[in-house]
C-alpha positions, -999 to 999 in steps of 0.1 A, spaced: 193 42 -605 210 9 -614 205 -24 -597 229 -33 -569 237 3 -560 249 11 -525 231 41 -509 233 59 -476 200 60 -456 190 73 -422 171 57 -393 165 76 -361 192 101 -370 218 74 -376 231 67 -411 235 32 -425 244 18 -459 221 -4 -479 223 -21 -513 194 -16 -537 184 -46 -557 157 -53 -582 128 -29 -589 97 -41 -571 73 -15 -584 74 17 -605 50 47 -606 48 83 -616 67 97 -587 94 70 -582 104 34 -580 104 9 -551 135 -12 -548 143 -44 -528 171 -34 -504 194 -51 -480 213 -35 -451 251 -36 -456 256 -40 -419 231 -63 -401 213 -50 -370 195 -70 -344 169 -43 -341 158 -40 -378 152 -63 -407 181 -70 -431 158 -69 -461 133 -41 -468 120 -19 -496 133 16 -504 114 41 -525 134 65 -546 120 96 -563 121 103 -600 138 136 -608 114 164 -600 93 144 -575 115 146 -545 91 169 -526 62 144 -533 82 116 -517 93 139 -488 56 146 -480 47 109 -483 76 100 -459 65 126 -434 30 113 -434 40 77 -432 62 84 -401 30 92 -382 10 61 -392 9 29 -372 -14 1 -383 -10 -37 -386 -21 -34 -423 7 -10 -432 45 -17 -435 66 -2 -407 84 30 -416 121 26 -410 135 60 -421 144 80 -451 175 88 -470 
């Protein structure tokens, strides 16, 4: 996935567009990108990170997202949705 690619994500069942920027981290299952909402929202941050799966690892990321949705701790980043 190239830098500055616009993607469609979902938050609370509502789609929104975001632009992926630089790669923040990369691992065996995917990459973490810096991202920015295309349309600002007063309820959510404009800048966040978005994790994208490498081919063949989509199910791994889906399991991780499902688990992360249930977690709430001050030491963890807030889960904003998946797409």
